[in-house]
VMD Tcl script that builds the backbone (N, CA, C; Angstrom):
set m [mol new atoms 549]
animate dup $m
set s [atomselect $m all]
$s set {name element resname resid chain x y z} {
  {N N UNK 1 A 25.737 18.431 -20.895}
  {CA C UNK 1 A 26.092 20.045 -19.717}
  {C C UNK 1 A 27.212 20.625 -19.474}
  {N N UNK 2 A 27.509 20.862 -19.302}
  {CA C UNK 2 A 28.932 21.636 -18.979}
  {C C UNK 2 A 29.084 22.095 -17.771}
  {N N UNK 3 A 29.717 22.037 -16.773}
  {CA C UNK 3 A 29.723 22.547 -15.525}
  {C C UNK 3 A 31.034 23.403 -15.278}
  {N N UNK 4 A 30.818 23.894 -14.746}
  {CA C UNK 4 A 32.225 25.241 -14.591}
  {C C UNK 4 A 32.467 24.963 -12.799}
  {N N UNK 5 A 33.671 24.139 -13.060}
  {CA C UNK 5 A 34.081 23.577 -11.964}
  {C C UNK 5 A 35.397 24.583 -11.693}
  {N N UNK 6 A 35.661 25.334 -10.351}
  {CA C UNK 6 A 36.545 26.121 -9.746}
  {C C UNK 6 A 37.835 25.680 -9.808}
  {N N UNK 7 A 39.101 26.210 -10.295}
  {CA C UNK 7 A 40.453 26.336 -10.779}
  {C C UNK 7 A 40.747 25.251 -9.346}
  {N N UNK 8 A 41.809 24.250 -9.499}
  {CA C UNK 8 A 42.389 23.912 -8.282}
  {C C UNK 8 A 42.829 24.595 -7.137}
  {N N UNK 9 A 43.395 25.710 -7.147}
  {CA C UNK 9 A 43.826 26.403 -6.065}
  {C C UNK 9 A 42.667 27.133 -4.965}
  {N N UNK 10 A 41.265 27.441 -5.849}
  {CA C UNK 10 A 40.883 27.820 -5.320}
  {C C UNK 10 A 39.156 27.212 -5.314}
  {N N UNK 11 A 39.410 25.808 -5.321}
  {CA C UNK 11 A 38.326 25.131 -5.184}
  {C C UNK 11 A 38.501 24.518 -3.658}
  {N N UNK 12 A 37.179 24.691 -3.130}
  {CA C UNK 12 A 36.608 24.154 -2.081}
  {C C UNK 12 A 35.618 23.379 -2.128}
  {N N UNK 13 A 35.293 22.815 -1.023}
  {CA C UNK 13 A 34.394 21.965 -0.786}
  {C C UNK 13 A 32.976 22.135 -0.629}
  {N N UNK 14 A 32.342 23.381 -0.587}
  {CA C UNK 14 A 31.382 24.442 -0.840}
  {C C UNK 14 A 30.876 24.467 -2.154}
  {N N UNK 15 A 32.103 25.000 -3.143}
  {CA C UNK 15 A 32.043 25.324 -4.545}
  {C C UNK 15 A 31.840 24.402 -4.963}
  {N N UNK 16 A 32.520 23.050 -4.817}
  {CA C UNK 16 A 32.254 21.841 -5.900}
  {C C UNK 16 A 31.191 21.379 -5.465}
  {N N UNK 17 A 30.067 21.462 -4.153}
  {CA C UNK 17 A 28.740 20.877 -3.946}
  {C C UNK 17 A 28.153 21.713 -4.801}
  {N N UNK 18 A 28.426 23.113 -4.509}
  {CA C UNK 18 A 27.430 24.307 -5.501}
  {C C UNK 18 A 27.550 24.159 -7.276}
  {N N UNK 19 A 28.284 23.624 -7.510}
  {CA C UNK 19 A 28.441 23.268 -8.916}
  {C C UNK 19 A 27.834 21.968 -9.357}
  {N N UNK 20 A 28.342 21.056 -8.185}
  {CA C UNK 20 A 27.956 19.705 -8.613}
  {C C UNK 20 A 26.400 19.749 -8.619}
  {N N UNK 21 A 25.650 20.764 -8.008}
  {CA C UNK 21 A 24.043 20.285 -7.229}
  {C C UNK 21 A 23.052 19.908 -8.282}
  {N N UNK 22 A 23.370 20.842 -9.572}
  {CA C UNK 22 A 22.083 20.674 -10.383}
  {C C UNK 22 A 22.114 19.648 -11.115}
  {N N UNK 23 A 23.965 19.250 -11.402}
  {CA C UNK 23 A 23.740 17.833 -12.536}
  {C C UNK 23 A 23.546 16.867 -11.727}
  {N N UNK 24 A 23.949 16.620 -10.207}
  {CA C UNK 24 A 23.408 15.567 -9.835}
  {C C UNK 24 A 22.010 15.374 -9.341}
  {N N UNK 25 A 20.493 16.439 -9.217}
  {CA C UNK 25 A 19.529 16.255 -8.998}
  {C C UNK 25 A 19.289 15.690 -10.652}
  {N N UNK 26 A 19.513 16.557 -11.589}
  {CA C UNK 26 A 19.287 15.527 -12.805}
  {C C UNK 26 A 19.533 14.422 -12.964}
  {N N UNK 27 A 20.943 13.891 -12.885}
  {CA C UNK 27 A 21.249 12.559 -12.605}
  {C C UNK 27 A 20.644 11.611 -11.792}
  {N N UNK 28 A 20.648 11.775 -10.653}
  {CA C UNK 28 A 20.076 10.630 -9.674}
  {C C UNK 28 A 18.241 10.818 -10.247}
  {N N UNK 29 A 17.504 12.257 -10.859}
  {CA C UNK 29 A 16.275 11.666 -11.008}
  {C C UNK 29 A 15.790 10.764 -12.305}
  {N N UNK 30 A 17.302 10.919 -13.432}
  {CA C UNK 30 A 17.357 10.798 -14.326}
  {C C UNK 30 A 16.936 8.653 -14.359}
  {N N UNK 31 A 18.653 8.340 -13.211}
  {CA C UNK 31 A 18.553 6.998 -13.088}
  {C C UNK 31 A 17.711 6.515 -12.152}
  {N N UNK 32 A 17.202 7.048 -11.085}
  {CA C UNK 32 A 15.728 6.672 -10.272}
  {C C UNK 32 A 15.008 6.516 -10.790}
  {N N UNK 33 A 14.547 6.835 -11.881}
  {CA C UNK 33 A 13.015 6.490 -12.506}
  {C C UNK 33 A 13.321 5.010 -13.327}
  {N N UNK 34 A 14.290 4.635 -14.046}
  {CA C UNK 34 A 14.951 3.204 -14.488}
  {C C UNK 34 A 14.934 1.954 -13.702}
  {N N UNK 35 A 15.642 2.773 -11.922}
  {CA C UNK 35 A 15.878 1.857 -11.160}
  {C C UNK 35 A 14.654 1.405 -9.883}
  {N N UNK 36 A 13.698 2.556 -10.202}
  {CA C UNK 36 A 12.633 1.924 -9.067}
  {C C UNK 36 A 13.081 2.189 -7.694}
  {N N UNK 37 A 14.050 3.823 -7.336}
  {CA C UNK 37 A 14.669 3.980 -6.403}
  {C C UNK 37 A 14.539 5.497 -6.153}
  {N N UNK 38 A 14.166 5.978 -5.135}
  {CA C UNK 38 A 13.812 7.438 -4.701}
  {C C UNK 38 A 15.032 8.157 -5.138}
  {N N UNK 39 A 15.212 9.371 -5.833}
  {CA C UNK 39 A 15.792 10.142 -6.603}
  {C C UNK 39 A 16.828 10.693 -4.988}
  {N N UNK 40 A 16.059 11.523 -4.098}
  {CA C UNK 40 A 16.803 11.910 -3.100}
  {C C UNK 40 A 17.588 10.706 -2.484}
  {N N UNK 41 A 17.481 9.743 -2.263}
  {CA C UNK 41 A 17.875 8.745 -2.003}
  {C C UNK 41 A 19.235 8.139 -2.754}
  {N N UNK 42 A 19.314 8.532 -4.091}
  {CA C UNK 42 A 20.629 8.787 -4.374}
  {C C UNK 42 A 21.641 9.671 -4.572}
  {N N UNK 43 A 20.811 10.679 -4.383}
  {CA C UNK 43 A 21.624 12.193 -4.111}
  {C C UNK 43 A 22.267 11.685 -2.686}
  {N N UNK 44 A 21.897 11.709 -1.759}
  {CA C UNK 44 A 22.295 11.127 -0.476}
  {C C UNK 44 A 23.387 10.654 -0.513}
  {N N UNK 45 A 23.848 9.354 -1.383}
  {CA C UNK 45 A 24.569 8.174 -1.421}
  {C C UNK 45 A 25.420 9.066 -1.770}
  {N N UNK 46 A 25.423 9.817 -3.200}
  {CA C UNK 46 A 26.521 10.052 -3.872}
  {C C UNK 46 A 27.382 11.270 -3.338}
  {N N UNK 47 A 26.430 12.296 -2.393}
  {CA C UNK 47 A 27.092 13.499 -1.383}
  {C C UNK 47 A 27.948 12.622 -0.458}
  {N N UNK 48 A 27.494 11.409 -0.045}
  {CA C UNK 48 A 27.965 10.322 1.243}
  {C C UNK 48 A 29.476 10.065 -0.086}
  {N N UNK 49 A 29.328 9.718 -0.955}
  {CA C UNK 49 A 30.587 9.229 -1.546}
  {C C UNK 49 A 32.085 10.210 -2.111}
  {N N UNK 50 A 30.831 12.119 -2.318}
  {CA C UNK 50 A 31.855 12.773 -2.295}
  {C C UNK 50 A 32.693 12.617 -1.492}
  {N N UNK 51 A 31.570 13.106 -0.368}
  {CA C UNK 51 A 32.494 13.738 1.231}
  {C C UNK 51 A 33.800 12.748 1.695}
  {N N UNK 52 A 33.538 11.800 1.033}
  {CA C UNK 52 A 34.148 10.055 1.430}
  {C C UNK 52 A 35.990 10.922 1.179}
  {N N UNK 53 A 35.055 10.927 -0.314}
  {CA C UNK 53 A 36.386 11.163 -1.445}
  {C C UNK 53 A 37.310 11.983 -1.509}
  {N N UNK 54 A 36.646 13.584 -0.831}
  {CA C UNK 54 A 37.338 14.670 -0.301}
  {C C UNK 54 A 37.872 14.515 0.625}
  {N N UNK 55 A 37.298 13.785 1.657}
  {CA C UNK 55 A 38.555 13.508 3.087}
  {C C UNK 55 A 39.773 13.037 3.195}
  {N N UNK 56 A 39.399 11.844 1.791}
  {CA C UNK 56 A 40.514 10.672 1.796}
  {C C UNK 56 A 41.689 11.310 0.966}
  {N N UNK 57 A 41.108 11.516 -1.060}
  {CA C UNK 57 A 41.981 11.693 -2.175}
  {C C UNK 57 A 41.826 12.741 -2.190}
  {N N UNK 58 A 40.538 13.593 -2.324}
  {CA C UNK 58 A 40.749 14.637 -2.365}
  {C C UNK 58 A 39.754 15.107 -3.593}
  {N N UNK 59 A 39.116 16.275 -4.173}
  {CA C UNK 59 A 38.915 16.410 -5.541}
  {C C UNK 59 A 38.563 15.489 -6.745}
  {N N UNK 60 A 37.769 14.983 -7.088}
  {CA C UNK 60 A 38.161 14.764 -8.615}
  {C C UNK 60 A 39.024 15.100 -9.691}
  {N N UNK 61 A 39.532 14.845 -10.172}
  {CA C UNK 61 A 39.835 15.580 -11.751}
  {C C UNK 61 A 38.619 15.933 -12.179}
  {N N UNK 62 A 37.844 15.153 -12.620}
  {CA C UNK 62 A 36.668 15.010 -13.749}
  {C C UNK 62 A 35.656 15.635 -13.201}
  {N N UNK 63 A 35.155 16.069 -11.967}
  {CA C UNK 63 A 33.664 16.066 -11.150}
  {C C UNK 63 A 32.679 15.652 -11.847}
  {N N UNK 64 A 32.257 16.341 -13.113}
  {CA C UNK 64 A 30.836 15.486 -13.772}
  {C C UNK 64 A 30.865 14.359 -14.106}
  {N N UNK 65 A 32.385 13.988 -14.565}
  {CA C UNK 65 A 31.586 12.535 -14.947}
  {C C UNK 65 A 32.338 11.353 -13.791}
  {N N UNK 66 A 32.325 12.046 -12.614}
  {CA C UNK 66 A 33.063 11.007 -11.936}
  {C C UNK 66 A 31.467 10.604 -11.085}
  {N N UNK 67 A 30.873 12.194 -11.010}
  {CA C UNK 67 A 29.350 12.634 -10.322}
  {C C UNK 67 A 28.124 11.426 -11.494}
  {N N UNK 68 A 28.389 11.435 -12.727}
  {CA C UNK 68 A 27.824 10.524 -13.091}
  {C C UNK 68 A 27.887 8.799 -13.292}
  {N N UNK 69 A 29.390 8.660 -12.857}
  {CA C UNK 69 A 29.575 7.358 -12.991}
  {C C UNK 69 A 29.233 7.048 -11.372}
  {N N UNK 70 A 29.472 7.709 -10.279}
  {CA C UNK 70 A 28.928 7.496 -8.580}
  {C C UNK 70 A 27.598 7.350 -9.315}
  {N N UNK 71 A 26.630 8.232 -9.433}
  {CA C UNK 71 A 25.169 8.007 -9.654}
  {C C UNK 71 A 24.923 6.855 -10.402}
  {N N UNK 72 A 25.281 6.229 -11.416}
  {CA C UNK 72 A 24.684 4.688 -11.788}
  {C C UNK 72 A 25.603 3.626 -10.775}
  {N N UNK 73 A 26.923 3.873 -10.397}
  {CA C UNK 73 A 27.002 3.157 -9.035}
  {C C UNK 73 A 25.656 2.656 -8.636}
  {N N UNK 74 A 25.548 3.856 -7.498}
  {CA C UNK 74 A 24.692 4.037 -6.331}
  {C C UNK 74 A 23.380 3.202 -7.133}
  {N N UNK 75 A 22.867 3.032 -8.183}
  {CA C UNK 75 A 21.925 2.773 -8.811}
  {C C UNK 75 A 21.880 1.546 -8.693}
  {N N UNK 76 A 22.962 0.990 -9.626}
  {CA C UNK 76 A 23.385 -0.297 -9.420}
  {C C UNK 76 A 23.290 -1.124 -7.892}
  {N N UNK 77 A 23.679 -0.689 -7.019}
  {CA C UNK 77 A 23.866 -1.020 -5.703}
  {C C UNK 77 A 22.232 -0.671 -5.206}
  {N N UNK 78 A 21.837 0.020 -5.047}
  {CA C UNK 78 A 20.076 0.031 -4.821}
  {C C UNK 78 A 18.931 -0.935 -5.683}
  {N N UNK 79 A 19.535 -0.968 -6.912}
  {CA C UNK 79 A 18.736 -2.199 -7.569}
  {C C UNK 79 A 19.105 -3.975 -6.897}
  {N N UNK 80 A 20.292 -3.899 -6.391}
  {CA C UNK 80 A 21.044 -5.280 -5.823}
  {C C UNK 80 A 20.290 -5.856 -5.115}
  {N N UNK 81 A 20.366 -4.584 -4.154}
  {CA C UNK 81 A 19.402 -4.675 -2.604}
  {C C UNK 81 A 18.349 -4.821 -2.757}
  {N N UNK 82 A 17.230 -4.291 -3.399}
  {CA C UNK 82 A 15.861 -4.404 -3.749}
  {C C UNK 82 A 15.651 -5.822 -3.987}
  {N N UNK 83 A 16.796 -6.552 -5.413}
  {CA C UNK 83 A 16.690 -8.124 -5.366}
  {C C UNK 83 A 16.694 -9.085 -4.367}
  {N N UNK 84 A 17.939 -8.766 -3.382}
  {CA C UNK 84 A 18.069 -9.117 -2.390}
  {C C UNK 84 A 17.258 -9.011 -1.277}
  {N N UNK 85 A 16.879 -8.087 -1.461}
  {CA C UNK 85 A 15.620 -7.584 -0.021}
  {C C UNK 85 A 13.879 -8.966 -0.358}
  {N N UNK 86 A 14.007 -9.511 1.005}
  {CA C UNK 86 A 12.630 -10.586 0.487}
  {C C UNK 86 A 11.766 -9.923 1.783}
  {N N UNK 87 A 10.362 -9.968 1.266}
  {CA C UNK 87 A 9.127 -9.176 2.503}
  {C C UNK 87 A 9.422 -9.833 3.999}
  {N N UNK 88 A 9.254 -9.413 4.595}
  {CA C UNK 88 A 9.562 -10.510 6.182}
  {C C UNK 88 A 8.255 -10.695 6.380}
  {N N UNK 89 A 8.176 -12.629 6.187}
  {CA C UNK 89 A 6.688 -12.666 6.576}
  {C C UNK 89 A 5.962 -12.939 7.674}
  {N N UNK 90 A 4.810 -12.571 7.414}
  {CA C UNK 90 A 4.234 -12.025 9.105}
  {C C UNK 90 A 3.814 -13.252 9.553}
  {N N UNK 91 A 3.796 -12.953 11.109}
  {CA C UNK 91 A 3.498 -14.338 11.774}
  {C C UNK 91 A 2.924 -15.143 11.760}
  {N N UNK 92 A 2.270 -16.135 11.939}
  {CA C UNK 92 A 1.334 -17.229 10.543}
  {C C UNK 92 A 0.482 -16.758 12.147}
  {N N UNK 93 A -0.447 -16.604 12.268}
  {CA C UNK 93 A -1.665 -16.811 13.187}
  {C C UNK 93 A -2.307 -17.912 13.279}
  {N N UNK 94 A -2.875 -18.538 14.718}
  {CA C UNK 94 A -4.100 -19.358 14.247}
  {C C UNK 94 A -5.169 -18.675 14.120}
  {N N UNK 95 A -5.299 -18.953 12.495}
  {CA C UNK 95 A -7.151 -17.763 12.467}
  {C C UNK 95 A -8.222 -19.021 11.902}
  {N N UNK 96 A -7.750 -20.680 12.417}
  {CA C UNK 96 A -8.894 -21.576 11.981}
  {C C UNK 96 A -9.595 -21.693 13.741}
  {N N UNK 97 A -10.644 -22.249 13.442}
  {CA C UNK 97 A -11.953 -22.076 14.103}
  {C C UNK 97 A -11.413 -23.010 15.863}
  {N N UNK 98 A -10.458 -23.986 15.034}
  {CA C UNK 98 A -10.290 -24.832 15.785}
  {C C UNK 98 A -9.362 -24.927 16.340}
  {N N UNK 99 A -8.586 -23.730 16.093}
  {CA C UNK 99 A -7.341 -22.872 17.123}
  {C C UNK 99 A -8.264 -22.343 18.148}
  {N N UNK 100 A -8.866 -21.837 18.501}
  {CA C UNK 100 A -9.539 -21.060 19.033}
  {C C UNK 100 A -10.965 -21.312 19.887}
  {N N UNK 101 A -11.177 -22.100 20.840}
  {CA C UNK 101 A -12.242 -22.282 21.210}
  {C C UNK 101 A -13.766 -21.333 21.020}
  {N N UNK 102 A -13.095 -20.495 21.674}
  {CA C UNK 102 A -13.719 -19.051 22.201}
  {C C UNK 102 A -14.292 -18.243 20.794}
  {N N UNK 103 A -13.394 -18.132 19.870}
  {CA C UNK 103 A -13.391 -17.710 18.531}
  {C C UNK 103 A -14.528 -18.458 17.522}
  {N N UNK 104 A -14.157 -19.897 17.693}
  {CA C UNK 104 A -15.245 -20.676 16.903}
  {C C UNK 104 A -16.859 -20.487 17.641}
  {N N UNK 105 A -16.713 -20.946 18.870}
  {CA C UNK 105 A -18.371 -20.424 19.680}
  {C C UNK 105 A -18.921 -19.171 19.096}
  {N N UNK 106 A -18.051 -17.942 19.078}
  {CA C UNK 106 A -17.965 -16.467 19.180}
  {C C UNK 106 A -18.822 -16.431 17.165}
  {N N UNK 107 A -17.981 -17.043 16.282}
  {CA C UNK 107 A -18.099 -16.907 15.487}
  {C C UNK 107 A -19.615 -17.656 15.086}
  {N N UNK 108 A -20.317 -18.932 15.538}
  {CA C UNK 108 A -21.500 -19.726 15.511}
  {C C UNK 108 A -21.905 -18.837 15.629}
  {N N UNK 109 A -22.073 -18.404 16.777}
  {CA C UNK 109 A -23.195 -17.025 17.596}
  {C C UNK 109 A -23.327 -16.486 16.535}
  {N N UNK 110 A -22.738 -15.427 16.344}
  {CA C UNK 110 A -22.874 -14.375 15.102}
  {C C UNK 110 A -23.094 -14.987 13.810}
  {N N UNK 111 A -22.549 -16.049 13.154}
  {CA C UNK 111 A -23.641 -16.685 12.032}
  {C C UNK 111 A -25.168 -17.003 12.298}
  {N N UNK 112 A -25.065 -17.690 13.318}
  {CA C UNK 112 A -26.464 -17.708 13.874}
  {C C UNK 112 A -27.505 -16.654 14.005}
  {N N UNK 113 A -26.878 -15.613 14.433}
  {CA C UNK 113 A -27.752 -14.274 14.502}
  {C C UNK 113 A -27.997 -13.816 13.109}
  {N N UNK 114 A -27.369 -13.843 12.689}
  {CA C UNK 114 A -27.036 -12.870 10.928}
  {C C UNK 114 A -28.656 -13.882 10.491}
  {N N UNK 115 A -28.374 -15.467 10.252}
  {CA C UNK 115 A -29.083 -16.588 9.339}
  {C C UNK 115 A -30.626 -16.038 10.080}
  {N N UNK 116 A -30.827 -15.568 11.251}
  {CA C UNK 116 A -32.182 -15.534 11.774}
  {C C UNK 116 A -32.489 -14.015 11.893}
  {N N UNK 117 A -31.909 -13.231 11.416}
  {CA C UNK 117 A -31.817 -11.585 11.358}
  {C C UNK 117 A -32.705 -11.542 9.800}
  {N N UNK 118 A -31.692 -12.510 8.439}
  {CA C UNK 118 A -32.476 -12.575 7.531}
  {C C UNK 118 A -33.490 -13.139 7.161}
  {N N UNK 119 A -33.573 -14.099 8.269}
  {CA C UNK 119 A -35.292 -14.849 8.228}
  {C C UNK 119 A -36.088 -13.700 8.562}
  {N N UNK 120 A -35.658 -13.036 9.256}
  {CA C UNK 120 A -37.193 -11.799 9.745}
  {C C UNK 120 A -37.560 -11.164 8.913}
  {N N UNK 121 A -36.454 -10.900 7.993}
  {CA C UNK 121 A -36.363 -9.633 7.163}
  {C C UNK 121 A -38.007 -9.663 6.184}
  {N N UNK 122 A -38.486 -8.348 5.572}
  {CA C UNK 122 A -39.179 -8.333 4.816}
  {C C UNK 122 A -39.765 -8.800 3.451}
  {N N UNK 123 A -40.530 -9.382 2.930}
  {CA C UNK 123 A -40.639 -9.341 1.812}
  {C C UNK 123 A -39.818 -10.067 0.946}
  {N N UNK 124 A -39.227 -9.624 -0.668}
  {CA C UNK 124 A -38.359 -10.207 -0.987}
  {C C UNK 124 A -36.720 -10.515 -0.222}
  {N N UNK 125 A -36.511 -9.577 0.199}
  {CA C UNK 125 A -34.827 -9.771 1.423}
  {C C UNK 125 A -34.197 -10.722 2.024}
  {N N UNK 126 A -35.260 -11.513 2.533}
  {CA C UNK 126 A -34.418 -13.287 2.920}
  {C C UNK 126 A -33.911 -13.696 1.341}
  {N N UNK 127 A -34.845 -14.171 0.901}
  {CA C UNK 127 A -34.261 -14.466 -0.296}
  {C C UNK 127 A -33.041 -14.401 -0.678}
  {N N UNK 128 A -33.576 -13.004 -1.326}
  {CA C UNK 128 A -32.260 -11.637 -1.712}
  {C C UNK 128 A -30.812 -12.155 -1.172}
  {N N UNK 129 A -31.253 -11.834 0.146}
  {CA C UNK 129 A -29.716 -11.840 0.816}
  {C C UNK 129 A -29.087 -13.313 1.103}
  {N N UNK 130 A -29.842 -14.429 1.392}
  {CA C UNK 130 A -29.520 -15.797 1.291}
  {C C UNK 130 A -28.623 -16.069 0.287}
  {N N UNK 131 A -29.681 -15.904 -0.823}
  {CA C UNK 131 A -28.392 -16.336 -2.376}
  {C C UNK 131 A -27.025 -15.379 -2.274}
  {N N UNK 132 A -26.889 -14.003 -1.773}
  {CA C UNK 132 A -25.898 -13.056 -1.594}
  {C C UNK 132 A -25.209 -13.658 -0.593}
  {N N UNK 133 A -25.617 -14.560 0.301}
  {CA C UNK 133 A -24.921 -15.102 1.194}
  {C C UNK 133 A -24.135 -16.596 0.894}
  {N N UNK 134 A -24.502 -16.916 -0.198}
  {CA C UNK 134 A -24.476 -18.501 -0.529}
  {C C UNK 134 A -22.848 -19.196 -0.728}
  {N N UNK 135 A -22.659 -19.866 -0.077}
  {CA C UNK 135 A -21.045 -20.239 0.063}
  {C C UNK 135 A -20.616 -20.954 -1.634}
  {N N UNK 136 A -21.614 -20.689 -2.076}
  {CA C UNK 136 A -21.627 -20.889 -3.626}
  {C C UNK 136 A -21.411 -19.705 -4.643}
  {N N UNK 137 A -21.586 -18.948 -4.312}
  {CA C UNK 137 A -21.135 -17.100 -4.607}
  {C C UNK 137 A -21.798 -17.025 -6.409}
  {N N UNK 138 A -22.860 -17.302 -5.785}
  {CA C UNK 138 A -23.469 -16.756 -7.610}
  {C C UNK 138 A -23.137 -15.414 -8.088}
  {N N UNK 139 A -23.337 -15.187 -9.299}
  {CA C UNK 139 A -23.180 -13.878 -9.959}
  {C C UNK 139 A -24.668 -12.881 -10.145}
  {N N UNK 140 A -24.292 -12.080 -9.826}
  {CA C UNK 140 A -26.115 -11.116 -10.302}
  {C C UNK 140 A -26.862 -11.962 -11.356}
  {N N UNK 141 A -26.655 -12.118 -11.953}
  {CA C UNK 141 A -26.966 -12.461 -13.418}
  {C C UNK 141 A -28.015 -13.696 -12.524}
  {N N UNK 142 A -26.806 -14.771 -12.039}
  {CA C UNK 142 A -27.800 -15.940 -11.367}
  {C C UNK 142 A -28.982 -15.803 -10.340}
  {N N UNK 143 A -28.875 -14.886 -9.653}
  {CA C UNK 143 A -29.464 -14.886 -8.569}
  {C C UNK 143 A -30.915 -13.809 -9.011}
  {N N UNK 144 A -30.577 -13.154 -10.311}
  {CA C UNK 144 A -31.788 -12.396 -10.838}
  {C C UNK 144 A -32.623 -13.095 -11.167}
  {N N UNK 145 A -32.021 -14.480 -11.888}
  {CA C UNK 145 A -32.693 -15.358 -12.752}
  {C C UNK 145 A -33.399 -16.573 -11.400}
  {N N UNK 146 A -33.022 -16.743 -10.319}
  {CA C UNK 146 A -33.413 -17.836 -9.274}
  {C C UNK 146 A -34.600 -16.681 -9.121}
  {N N UNK 147 A -34.554 -15.403 -8.630}
  {CA C UNK 147 A -34.998 -14.583 -7.995}
  {C C UNK 147 A -36.429 -14.010 -8.781}
  {N N UNK 148 A -36.320 -14.574 -10.073}
  {CA C UNK 148 A -37.265 -13.952 -11.211}
  {C C UNK 148 A -37.374 -12.441 -11.513}
  {N N UNK 149 A -36.586 -11.718 -11.047}
  {CA C UNK 149 A -36.159 -10.228 -11.340}
  {C C UNK 149 A -35.285 -9.726 -11.715}
  {N N UNK 150 A -35.252 -8.455 -12.582}
  {CA C UNK 150 A -34.019 -7.965 -13.542}
  {C C UNK 150 A -33.004 -7.972 -12.956}
  {N N UNK 151 A -31.850 -8.042 -13.465}
  {CA C UNK 151 A -30.805 -7.844 -12.841}
  {C C UNK 151 A -30.274 -6.064 -12.474}
  {N N UNK 152 A -30.567 -5.563 -13.154}
  {CA C UNK 152 A -30.423 -3.924 -12.586}
  {C C UNK 152 A -30.966 -3.765 -11.243}
  {N N UNK 153 A -32.352 -4.316 -10.836}
  {CA C UNK 153 A -32.883 -3.926 -9.802}
  {C C UNK 153 A -32.428 -4.667 -8.583}
  {N N UNK 154 A -31.358 -5.593 -8.632}
  {CA C UNK 154 A -30.693 -6.276 -7.837}
  {C C UNK 154 A -29.972 -5.382 -6.368}
  {N N UNK 155 A -29.385 -4.278 -7.453}
  {CA C UNK 155 A -28.393 -3.344 -6.346}
  {C C UNK 155 A -28.698 -2.806 -5.404}
  {N N UNK 156 A -29.999 -2.021 -6.028}
  {CA C UNK 156 A -31.141 -1.006 -5.207}
  {C C UNK 156 A -31.760 -1.317 -3.899}
  {N N UNK 157 A -32.014 -3.136 -4.347}
  {CA C UNK 157 A -33.133 -3.742 -3.477}
  {C C UNK 157 A -31.462 -4.499 -3.000}
  {N N UNK 158 A -31.093 -4.492 -3.122}
  {CA C UNK 158 A -30.077 -5.215 -1.765}
  {C C UNK 158 A -29.320 -3.974 -0.867}
  {N N UNK 159 A -29.400 -2.852 -1.022}
  {CA C UNK 159 A -29.048 -2.076 -0.391}
  {C C UNK 159 A -30.277 -1.459 0.358}
  {N N UNK 160 A -31.442 -1.935 -0.162}
  {CA C UNK 160 A -32.432 -1.329 1.319}
  {C C UNK 160 A -32.276 -2.826 2.301}
  {N N UNK 161 A -32.473 -4.042 1.570}
  {CA C UNK 161 A -32.187 -5.220 2.352}
  {C C UNK 161 A -31.289 -4.781 3.405}
  {N N UNK 162 A -29.756 -4.617 2.896}
  {CA C UNK 162 A -28.472 -4.290 4.041}
  {C C UNK 162 A -29.080 -3.356 5.196}
  {N N UNK 163 A -29.623 -2.364 4.708}
  {CA C UNK 163 A -30.421 -1.218 5.056}
  {C C UNK 163 A -30.953 -1.706 6.420}
  {N N UNK 164 A -32.190 -2.425 6.192}
  {CA C UNK 164 A -33.526 -3.007 7.131}
  {C C UNK 164 A -32.536 -3.669 7.937}
  {N N UNK 165 A -31.880 -4.618 7.410}
  {CA C UNK 165 A -31.006 -5.706 8.473}
  {C C UNK 165 A -29.863 -5.065 9.285}
  {N N UNK 166 A -29.116 -4.070 8.880}
  {CA C UNK 166 A -28.358 -3.172 9.493}
  {C C UNK 166 A -29.011 -2.790 10.705}
  {N N UNK 167 A -30.630 -1.868 10.715}
  {CA C UNK 167 A -30.803 -1.140 11.869}
  {C C UNK 167 A -31.582 -2.618 12.186}
  {N N UNK 168 A -31.821 -3.563 12.061}
  {CA C UNK 168 A -32.302 -4.937 13.057}
  {C C UNK 168 A -31.634 -5.081 13.793}
  {N N UNK 169 A -30.049 -5.465 13.072}
  {CA C UNK 169 A -29.342 -6.063 13.920}
  {C C UNK 169 A -28.834 -5.269 15.190}
  {N N UNK 170 A -28.440 -3.493 14.690}
  {CA C UNK 170 A -28.389 -2.718 15.834}
  {C C UNK 170 A -29.294 -3.028 17.064}
  {N N UNK 171 A -30.534 -2.909 17.016}
  {CA C UNK 171 A -31.053 -3.278 17.830}
  {C C UNK 171 A -31.441 -4.754 18.621}
  {N N UNK 172 A -30.868 -5.585 17.759}
  {CA C UNK 172 A -30.249 -6.761 18.928}
  {C C UNK 172 A -28.997 -7.020 19.290}
  {N N UNK 173 A -27.591 -6.374 18.981}
  {CA C UNK 173 A -26.588 -6.606 19.546}
  {C C UNK 173 A -25.800 -5.128 19.633}
  {N N UNK 174 A -25.464 -4.656 20.757}
  {CA C UNK 174 A -24.865 -3.922 21.742}
  {C C UNK 174 A -23.813 -3.418 20.698}
  {N N UNK 175 A -24.115 -1.838 19.762}
  {CA C UNK 175 A -23.329 -1.445 19.152}
  {C C UNK 175 A -21.950 -0.583 20.090}
  {N N UNK 176 A -21.258 -0.899 19.581}
  {CA C UNK 176 A -19.095 -0.354 20.007}
  {C C UNK 176 A -19.698 0.922 20.651}
  {N N UNK 177 A -18.336 1.246 21.315}
  {CA C UNK 177 A -18.717 2.420 22.088}
  {C C UNK 177 A -18.092 3.607 21.081}
  {N N UNK 178 A -18.723 4.713 21.319}
  {CA C UNK 178 A -18.118 5.450 20.595}
  {C C UNK 178 A -16.898 5.920 20.696}
  {N N UNK 179 A -15.713 6.276 19.598}
  {CA C UNK 179 A -14.739 7.056 19.551}
  {C C UNK 179 A -14.599 8.106 19.358}
  {N N UNK 180 A -14.201 8.884 20.012}
  {CA C UNK 180 A -13.322 10.556 19.921}
  {C C UNK 180 A -14.509 10.964 20.381}
  {N N UNK 181 A -14.923 12.194 19.905}
  {CA C UNK 181 A -15.855 13.407 20.862}
  {C C UNK 181 A -17.002 12.499 20.269}
  {N N UNK 182 A -18.218 12.971 21.433}
  {CA C UNK 182 A -19.890 12.554 21.036}
  {C C UNK 182 A -20.146 13.760 20.958}
  {N N UNK 183 A -21.300 13.916 19.893}
  {CA C UNK 183 A -21.993 14.993 19.623}
  {C C UNK 183 A -23.237 14.267 20.382}
}
mol reanalyze $m
mol bondsrecalc $m
mol representation Tube
mol addrep $m
């Protein structure tokens, strides 16, 4: 791609920017795709380099070549920055039940309420939900074999049982307040 850059006497910064804009956009998109960087970020960094260059040394002799080299250099810098960056570790909150006696008591009360409600469900629901809540985490095939039913009927039955359980628990536990407009 050839860029027609104004001759030296009539060359102004705005003429240079206008002439380099399409090339910079294309180069930034090409380099950004390979580096995992936003093209807009590369463009901004290169424009800043060009402004610093114009402020100090003046316009480059080969603007198109300078621009390609500048985009590649900025892409390399961005890649190095991402290699050095480490995710900030989240604060280690005490999530264990021993860390907060109140949380442990509430969790145990919730589990007891859930177990009692599952036991009062009608039909095959108690067995199905007990199997699904099992700490051994059985597969649908294992649950179906234990309950003597087809694997394909587990999903619809589970939905019905959970709906029944939801209605039962909603009646026993105070629902949280409405958020937003009430209708």
